N, C-alpha and C positions, 0 to 999 in steps of 0.2 A: 504494500500500500504506500502510495506516495505521500510524503509529509508536506502539506501545503499550509502556508500562513498568509494571512491578509495583513498588509502594512497600510493602514488607512491614514488619511490626512488631507489637508487642503493643498499642500505642496505649492504654495503661492508665494514664491517659487521654490523649487527643489534646491536644497543646499548640499554642501559636502558632508554636513552632519547627517542628513537623511541617507546619503549614499553610503556612509560609514555603517549605519544600521543595516542597510540592505546587504552589504558585503559580509558583515559578521553574521547576519541572520541566515545567509546561505550556508554557513557551516552547521546550522541546526536544522534547516529545512531543505527539502528537495526543490521546492518551488516557492517563490514569494510573489504574491500578487500585490503590486503597489496600486492601491485603490484610492482615487480622488473622490471625496465626498462631494456630490453635486448638491449644493445648498443655495437655491435661488435667493434666499433671504439674506445671505452673507455677501457683502461687497468685496469682490476680489479684484486684484490688479490685472491678473491674466485670466482669459477665458479657460474653460475646461479643455478645449481643443489645444490651446497654446501650452497648457500645463502637460497635457499628454505628449505633445511634440517634444517639449524639453525633457520630460522623463524618459521617453524612448531614446533620445539622443544621449542622455546621460547614463543610461543603464546598458547600452549596447555591449559593453565589455563584459557583462555578467551573463552567464548562462543560467537558466532557471528563473528568469524574472519576466513577469507579464505586467503590462500597464493597463489599467481599466478605470472606469468610474462607476459610481453607484449612487442611489438615493434610497432613503428608507433606513430600516434598522440594519446595523452592521452585522449582527448575528444571523439575520435572515440572508444577507448577501453571502456571508461565510458558508452557510449551509448550501446555497445554490452553487457555490464554487467548490464544494467538497473539501473545504478547509476546516481544520480542527484547531487552529490557533490564530490568535490576533497578536501581531507583533507591534510593540510600542517602544519608542525610544524616550528616555528620560534624561534631562540635562541636569536637574538639580532637585533637591528635596521639595522645593516649591511645586514641582510638577506632580509629586507623588500623590497628594491628597485627591486631586481631581482625577488622575488616572486610576487610582484605587477605586474611587466611586464608580467610574465607568466600567471597570473590570467586574466589580460586584454586580452591577445592574446587568451587564452582558451575561454573566454566569447565571443569574436568576432567570433571564429570558431563554437561555439555551445552555444547559449543563454540559453539552458535548463540545463546546468551543472554549478552549483555554486561552488565557491572556499571558503572554510572555513579555517581560520587560527587559530591555537591554539598556544599560547605561551608555550614554553618548561618550565617545572617546574624548579624553581630556582636551584634545586640540579643538574640539567643536563645542565645548560646554557653554560658551558664551554666545553662540550664534543662534539666531532664529530668523525665520523668513521676514518677520516684520522689522527687525533691526537691520537686516541686510537691505530691505527695500528703502528704509529711511536713509541709510548711508549712501546708497546708490542715487537717491533723489537729489542729494547735495554734491554728487560727484566724488564720493569717497571711494577709495580703492578696495574693491570687494573681490578682486581677482583670485585670491587664495581661499575664498569662502564658498564659492559657487562654481559649477561647471562653466566652461567657456561659453556655451550657448546661452546660459542664463545671464551671464554678465552682458553679453551682446544684447539680449532681449530687454534687460533692465535699462541699459544705456539708450536703447531705441525708444522705450516707453517714456523715459524721463528727459530725453534729449540732452544727456550729460556726457561729459568725458571725465575720466578719472583725474583727480588732482594729484600732482607730483609733490613729493616732500621737499 
């Protein structure tokens, strides 16, 4: 039986921290489905299609990764995809309480789906998509925090060039 995990998120945009979780998750699972939650109520910088494009380009080096999007309950989506795990990355203790509540609710909704937490690599502990977007909007150098395609797309969205030291 193939071990499949869902790695859900907004990925607006994908960061090197996200890719770190994918890479390390592949040592635990045969397949990881990186799943973008389609939430029309949430204002995103990038469309779902743009995020899929960036994720596909950023994960091409990994075998066993599928990019998808979903709406509705995560555990229902996991069941449809024959996944038995939800993969979540945590940067700091502040993430834990919220993630723990989600994991408990998901477990209550479907006891067959387990949540697996991976601590973000120390190199990426301070990064988040929102912080990266803010830095990029002011021309900050984000080149070592995101894949090349993401840096390009952020510069294109904001019409900025990186500031040099």
